[in-house]
C-alpha positions in Angstrom: -16.9 103.2 132.0 -17.0 100.5 134.4 -15.9 103.0 137.2 -19.3 105.5 136.1 -21.4 102.4 135.8 -20.1 101.5 139.6 -21.0 105.1 140.9 -24.1 105.2 139.5 -24.9 102.4 141.4 -23.5 104.0 144.5 -25.9 107.1 143.1 -29.3 104.7 143.2 -29.0 103.0 146.7 -27.7 106.6 147.8 -31.6 108.0 146.7 -33.3 104.6 147.7 -32.1 105.1 150.8 -33.2 108.7 151.3 -36.4 107.7 149.9 -37.0 105.3 153.0 -35.9 107.7 155.5 -34.2 106.8 159.0 -32.8 103.0 158.8 -33.8 102.4 155.3 -30.5 104.7 154.7 -28.3 101.9 156.1 -30.0 99.4 154.9 -30.0 100.4 151.4 -26.4 101.5 151.8 -25.5 97.5 152.9 -27.5 96.5 150.0 -25.5 98.8 147.8 -21.9 97.5 149.1 -23.5 93.8 148.0 -24.2 95.2 144.3 -20.8 96.4 144.1 -19.1 93.7 144.5 -20.8 91.9 141.9 -19.6 94.1 139.8 -16.0 92.9 140.7 -15.1 96.1 143.1 -13.0 94.7 146.4 -15.3 95.3 149.1 -13.3 95.1 152.8 -15.6 96.0 156.1 -12.6 96.5 157.8 -11.0 99.6 155.6 -14.5 100.1 154.5 -16.6 100.4 157.4 -15.3 103.4 159.9 -15.4 101.6 163.3 -13.3 104.5 165.0 -17.0 106.8 164.4 -19.6 103.4 165.3 -17.8 103.5 168.5 -17.9 106.5 169.8 -21.3 107.3 168.4 -22.6 104.5 170.9 -20.6 105.1 173.6 -21.7 108.9 173.4 -25.4 107.5 173.0 -24.8 105.3 176.1 -24.0 107.6 178.7 -27.0 110.5 177.0 -29.2 107.6 177.2 -28.5 107.4 180.8 -28.6 110.6 181.3 -32.0 110.5 180.5 -33.1 108.0 182.2 -32.2 109.8 185.5 -34.0 112.6 184.2 -31.3 114.6 183.2 -33.0 115.8 179.9 -35.7 116.8 182.3 -33.6 119.2 184.0 -32.0 120.8 180.9 -35.7 121.5 179.8 -37.0 122.4 183.4 -33.3 125.3 183.1 -33.9 126.2 179.5 -37.8 127.3 180.3 -36.8 129.1 182.9 -34.1 130.9 181.0 -36.9 131.9 177.8 -39.7 132.6 180.4 -37.0 135.4 181.5 -36.5 137.3 178.5 -39.5 136.1 176.7 -38.8 139.1 174.1 -35.3 137.6 172.7 -36.8 134.5 172.4 -36.4 134.4 168.4 -32.5 134.7 169.7 -32.5 132.7 173.4 -34.1 130.0 171.5 -31.0 129.5 169.1 -29.0 129.9 172.0 -30.8 126.7 174.3 -30.7 124.3 170.6 -27.5 125.4 170.0 -25.7 124.6 172.9 -28.0 121.6 174.1 -26.8 120.1 170.4 -23.2 120.8 171.7 -23.4 119.6 175.1 -24.9 116.7 174.1 -23.8 115.9 170.4 -27.2 115.3 168.7 -30.1 117.4 167.2 -33.0 115.0 168.7 -32.3 117.0 172.1 -33.9 120.4 170.4 -37.4 118.0 170.8 -37.6 119.2 174.3 -37.4 122.5 174.2 -39.2 123.5 170.6 -42.6 123.3 172.6 -41.2 125.7 175.4 -40.2 128.2 172.7 -43.8 128.1 170.7 -45.1 128.8 174.3 -43.4 131.7 174.9 -43.4 133.2 171.3 -47.5 133.1 171.8 -47.1 134.5 175.2 -45.4 137.1 174.0 -46.9 137.9 171.0 -44.1 136.7 169.0 -44.8 134.6 165.3 -43.9 131.3 166.8 -42.2 131.1 163.1 -39.2 133.0 163.6 -38.2 131.3 166.9 -38.9 127.9 166.1 -37.7 128.4 162.7 -34.2 129.2 163.5 -33.6 126.9 166.8 -34.6 123.9 164.5 -31.7 125.2 162.4 -29.1 126.1 165.2 -30.2 122.4 166.7 -28.7 120.9 163.3 -25.8 123.3 162.4 -24.4 122.4 166.0 -23.5 119.5 165.2 -20.5 120.5 163.0 -19.5 122.0 166.8 -20.2 119.4 169.2 -16.8 117.8 170.6 -19.6 113.9 170.4 -21.1 114.5 167.8 -20.8 111.5 165.1 -19.8 114.5 162.4 -17.2 115.9 164.7 -15.3 112.6 165.3 -15.6 111.5 161.2 -14.8 115.3 160.1 -11.2 114.6 162.6 -10.2 111.7 161.0 -10.6 113.0 158.2 -7.8 115.9 159.1 -5.8 115.1 161.7 -3.6 113.4 159.3 -3.8 116.6 157.4 -2.3 118.8 160.4 -5.8 119.9 162.0 -6.2 117.9 165.4 -9.0 117.4 167.1 -8.7 120.3 169.3 -7.6 123.2 167.1 -11.3 122.0 164.7 -13.3 122.5 167.3 -11.9 126.0 167.9 -12.6 126.9 164.8 -16.0 125.1 164.3 -18.1 126.3 167.2 -17.5 130.5 166.9 -18.4 130.1 163.1 -21.2 128.2 163.3 -22.4 130.1 166.5 -22.1 133.1 164.8 -23.6 132.1 161.4 -26.5 131.1 163.8 -26.8 134.0 165.3 -26.6 136.0 161.7 -29.4 133.2 160.6 -31.6 134.2 164.1 -31.3 138.5 163.0 -32.4 137.1 159.4 -35.6 134.8 160.7 -36.8 138.0 163.2 -37.5 140.2 160.7 -39.3 137.1 158.7 -43.2 136.6 158.0 -46.3 139.7 159.3 -46.5 139.9 163.0 -48.5 137.6 165.0 -51.8 139.2 164.9 -51.8 140.6 161.4 -51.8 137.1 160.1 -54.9 136.0 159.0 -54.0 131.6 159.3 -53.7 132.9 163.1 -56.7 134.9 162.9 -58.6 131.7 161.5 -57.5 129.3 163.7 -58.2 131.8 166.8 -61.7 132.4 166.8 -62.1 128.6 165.2 -60.7 128.3 169.2 -57.4 125.9 168.0 -55.1 128.3 169.7 -54.2 126.9 173.3 -52.0 129.2 175.8 -51.0 126.2 178.8 -48.7 128.4 180.7 -45.7 127.3 182.8 -44.6 123.6 182.5 -45.0 121.6 185.6 -42.5 119.1 185.9 -41.6 116.2 187.5 -37.7 116.1 188.3 -36.0 113.4 189.9 -33.9 113.2 193.2 -30.5 112.9 191.4 -31.1 114.2 187.7 -28.8 117.6 188.2 -26.1 115.0 189.7 -26.5 113.2 186.2 -26.0 116.4 184.2 -23.1 117.3 186.6 -21.4 113.7 185.7 -21.7 113.9 182.1 -20.4 117.8 181.7 -17.2 116.5 183.5 -17.0 113.9 181.6 -17.5 116.2 178.2 -14.9 118.6 179.9 -12.6 115.8 180.4 -12.6 114.6 176.8 -11.5 117.6 175.6 -8.9 118.6 178.6 -7.5 114.8 177.6 -7.3 115.5 173.8 -5.9 119.4 174.5 -3.0 117.3 176.5 -2.4 114.8 174.1 -1.7 117.2 171.1 1.4 118.0 169.4 1.2 121.2 170.5 0.7 120.4 174.1 2.0 117.1 174.8 1.6 117.0 178.5 1.4 113.2 178.7 1.6 111.0 175.9 -1.5 110.2 174.3 -0.1 106.2 173.2 -1.4 104.2 175.7 -5.0 105.8 175.2 -5.8 107.6 171.8 -7.6 110.5 171.6 -10.6 108.0 170.5 -10.4 105.5 173.4 -10.3 108.4 175.6 -14.1 109.4 174.0 -15.4 106.1 174.3 -14.2 104.9 177.5 -15.0 108.2 179.4 -18.2 108.4 178.0 -18.7 105.1 179.0 -17.3 105.4 182.7 -19.2 108.2 183.0 -22.5 106.2 182.3 -21.4 103.9 184.4 -21.3 106.4 187.4 -24.7 107.9 186.5 -26.0 104.6 186.5 -24.5 103.5 189.8 -25.1 107.3 191.3 -28.6 108.2 190.2 -29.6 104.7 190.8 -30.6 104.2 187.2 -32.5 101.5 185.8 -30.8 100.1 183.5 -33.3 98.2 181.6 -35.0 101.5 180.6 -31.9 103.3 178.9 -32.3 101.3 175.6 -36.1 102.9 175.2 -35.0 106.2 175.7 -35.3 108.8 172.5 -31.6 109.6 172.7 -30.9 105.8 172.7 -33.6 105.4 169.4 -32.5 108.4 167.6 -28.9 108.0 168.3 -28.6 103.7 167.1 -30.5 104.8 164.3 -28.1 106.8 162.9 -25.2 104.6 163.1 -26.8 101.9 161.3 -27.3 104.6 158.8 -23.4 105.2 158.9 -22.5 101.9 158.4 -24.0 101.3 155.3 -23.6 104.5 153.9 -20.2 105.0 155.1 -19.6 101.5 153.7 -21.0 102.0 150.2 -19.4 105.3 149.7 -16.1 103.8 151.5 -15.9 100.9 149.1 -15.8 102.9 145.9 -13.6 105.5 146.7 -11.0 102.7 147.9 -11.4 101.0 144.8 -11.2 104.7 142.7 -8.6 107.4 144.4 -6.3 107.8 141.8 -9.0 108.2 139.4 -11.4 109.9 141.8 -8.1 112.8 141.9 -7.9 113.1 138.4 -10.8 113.3 137.7 -12.3 115.8 140.4 -9.1 117.6 141.7 -9.0 120.1 139.6 -12.1 121.2 139.6 -12.7 121.6 143.5 -9.0 123.2 143.2 -10.4 125.6 140.9 -13.4 126.2 143.0 -13.2 125.0 146.7 -16.8 126.8 147.3 -18.9 124.0 145.6 -17.3 121.3 148.2 -19.6 123.4 150.4 -22.5 123.1 147.8 -22.2 119.4 147.7 -22.1 118.4 151.3 -25.2 120.7 151.6 -27.2 119.5 149.0 -26.0 115.4 150.0 -26.8 116.2 154.0 -30.8 116.9 153.2 -30.9 113.7 151.4 -28.7 111.6 153.5 -30.8 113.4 156.4 -27.7 112.6 158.5 -24.6 115.4 159.4 -22.7 112.4 160.0 -23.3 110.3 157.2 -22.6 112.5 154.7 -19.5 113.4 156.9 -18.3 110.0 156.7 -18.8 109.5 153.5 -17.9 112.6 151.7 -15.1 114.0 153.1 -12.8 111.2 152.6 -14.2 111.8 149.3 -12.9 115.2 149.5 -9.4 113.8 150.6 -8.7 111.8 147.9 -9.4 114.2 145.4 -6.3 116.3 147.5 -8.8 118.9 148.4 -7.0 121.0 151.3 -7.2 120.3 154.8 -8.5 124.1 155.2 -11.3 124.1 152.3 -12.7 120.9 154.4 -12.1 122.3 157.8 -14.0 125.9 156.1 -17.3 123.9 154.3 -17.7 121.2 157.7 -21.0 123.3 158.8 -22.6 122.3 155.1 -23.1 119.3 156.3 -26.0 120.2 158.2 -28.6 121.1 155.7 -30.7 118.5 156.8 -33.8 121.4 157.4 -33.7 122.3 153.0 -36.4 119.3 153.0 -38.8 120.0 155.0 -38.9 116.7 156.5 -36.4 115.8 158.8 -37.7 115.0 162.7 -37.7 118.3 164.1 -38.2 120.5 161.5 -41.4 118.6 161.7 -42.1 118.4 165.3 -41.6 122.2 164.8 -44.6 122.3 162.5 -46.7 120.6 164.5 -46.3 122.7 167.6 -47.8 125.6 166.9 -51.2 125.3 166.3 -50.7 129.5 165.5 -50.0 127.9 162.2 -47.7 130.8 161.4 -45.2 127.7 161.1 -46.2 125.8 158.0 -45.2 124.4 155.0 -45.7 126.4 151.6 -47.3 124.1 148.5 -43.9 124.5 146.4 -42.5 122.3 149.4 -39.5 124.0 149.7 -41.3 127.5 150.6 -40.9 127.2 154.3 -40.2 129.2 157.1 -37.0 127.2 157.9 -34.6 127.9 154.6 -34.0 131.3 154.5 -32.3 131.7 158.0 -31.0 127.9 157.1 -29.4 129.5 154.1 -28.1 132.2 156.0 -26.6 130.3 159.0 -24.8 127.6 157.1 -23.3 130.3 154.3 -21.5 133.0 156.8 -20.0 129.8 159.3 -18.8 128.5 155.6 -17.6 132.0 154.3 -16.0 132.9 158.5 -14.3 129.0 158.2 -12.6 129.9 154.8 -11.6 133.6 155.9 -10.2 131.9 158.9 -8.3 129.0 156.8 -6.7 131.7 155.3 -5.3 131.9 158.4 -5.0 129.0 160.1 -4.8 125.8 158.1 
């Protein structure tokens, strides 16, 4: 009875956090820990807080924010626009390719903010319904989190499955192709949704009222060493992957005892950030004001609170949880993906969802293959049309084609998103039969 009451407390504070969003999720999680302590649960910050995940998030965000200060993200956006304008008719496919790999590269879906206006503009100019490329591009920027070597979700997932025999490199080798294929199938579906732009009555009304504007190709003021900052960050990211492969049990070219993988990610990222700051002459006082810094630190705060809340409960009832739910998930492994999908929509964070629920799955005795196959489902943040990149896509599209229906869930992101995640999960289960 007490266990059920304490579990209810966990759910209540998760819902409170979801209602406030952003940092409210972290604050509510911390408050929930205090209430659990009052009910008799042991609170241990050393084991409850995912320090390794938080350390990597902070180090990566420091480096990315330094690159943004040096003009690196502006340079990437300029390159993106040139690529999209060379292939305007295929914008529904090239848009998500761009946002997918930008997220994989940077470890945060917030980088999509800079590409969405370009995608919307190119779509309008070529007569493509903007809701098609915008919807799947937003989805791709979220799904790619499960494939990024430096995302909070990937690091949290690695911490759970590595003890079960799934290495960091093997996890990446599975997640990158299945999530990318999932997004491309989602793009194919998105390309067929909605009437053609010229046949959309909302667009015609807005066009007649003079509300639809064509801005043409963007003008960029690229800083002198912006390109250099991107190269430095890219090399550091490559070194992280190569080093992780070199110290893996399968390769074992060098011993990893003196510098474990997580420590390598943190130190390589901070070293790269310092090199960018020195070589590109970055004003370091501007780093903390960058959008990537604010978004990344907000994600870290969310994980701090909600993961501590979940871990406090799980660590206290590991045996009981396994006894109650182990047989259910074993009988229907796909249920894990469903739970992760809806939980991510509430928690507003792939990293927080992974750090909170994957340890629960491990405690239930779920196999590593099932957890890896279900991992893509932590990216259902588009389910409710209130996530920042989703809202931005709606606001950017002045044609009115990217609009939220009166029933809330009937919006253009949901079908491409569900298709993308479903395909990735199905592929994950297929691969899991042979790889794990």
